[in-house]
N, C-alpha and C positions, 0 to 999 in steps of 0.2 A: 497686509497693505492697511494703513490707517488714513482717513479722510479727516482732515481739520474742518471743524465746523466753526464758523465765524457768526458771532451775533451781531446784528446790524443795529444801529442806533435806530430809534424812533425818527421818523421824518419830522424835520423842524416845521414848526407852524408858523406861517407868514400870512400877510395880507391876501397874498394870492391863493392860498388853500385854506384859510380860515373857516369858511362855511358859516360864519356868524351863529354858532351854536348857542352862544351865551344871550343872544337876542331872543331866545325863547323864555328866559327867566323874568320872574317878577321883578321890577326895579323900583324900588322906593325912592323918592325924591327928599332927601335929607338936608340938602343945602340948595340955595338958589344959584343955579349955573347959567340961567337964561333959557331953560327948556320953553320954546313957544307953548302958549296955553292949550292949542288944539292937540298937543301930544300928552296932555296931562289928564289922568283919570282919577277917581276917588275910590278907594278900596272900601270894603264893607265896614271898616273900623274908622273911616274918616281920614285916612292918611293919603297923601298924594302919591300916585304911582305912574309910571310911563304907561300910556294907552297901548293896547294891544288890538290888532285887527282880527276879524273872524278866523284866520289861519293860526292864531296863537302868537304870532310873532310881533315884535315891537313895531308900533306904527311908524317910527321915525327910520326904519330899515328899508332901503331901496331893494325891492324884490328881484331886480335885475342884475345889480351889481353885488349884492350882499354888503353894502357899505352904509354907514350912519349918514342920513341927510343932515343931521345936526351936530356932527362931530365936534365942532369948536364949542358947542353949549350942551354937550352931553352930560347926564348926570354923573355925580361924584363916584357912584358906585361903579359906573361904566368905566370912568378913568382909572379906577384902582383895580379893575379885573384885567389881570395881566395876561396877554396873549401867551400861550404856551406853559403857564403856571400850572400847578396841580389841579386847581379848580377847572380851569380850561380843559385840561386833558380829560377829567371826569365828565364834564358835560359833553365832549366830543364824543367819547366812547359811548355814553347813554345815547346820544342822539343818532349816532352813526351804527349803532348796534355792533360795536366791534368787541 
């Protein structure tokens, strides 16, 4: 008797299961997208970055919903970080210890 083994696809990453893993990364502000001043910090080299709170996550992340509170004005790097892309999968695996 032979049992067929079926390899299941990875679950699709959506806004409902994202867990905002990328919001732990340092985000440099390289263009002006209208990020409010109180979300901007200066790194040791004088560059502008998104501020982070004591927990290490982006200051603009709503901790209850895990959604960006400044989505329409989010930095270019955040706009280009594609949900479900290779970089996203890598960060999720590292964060979720998969």
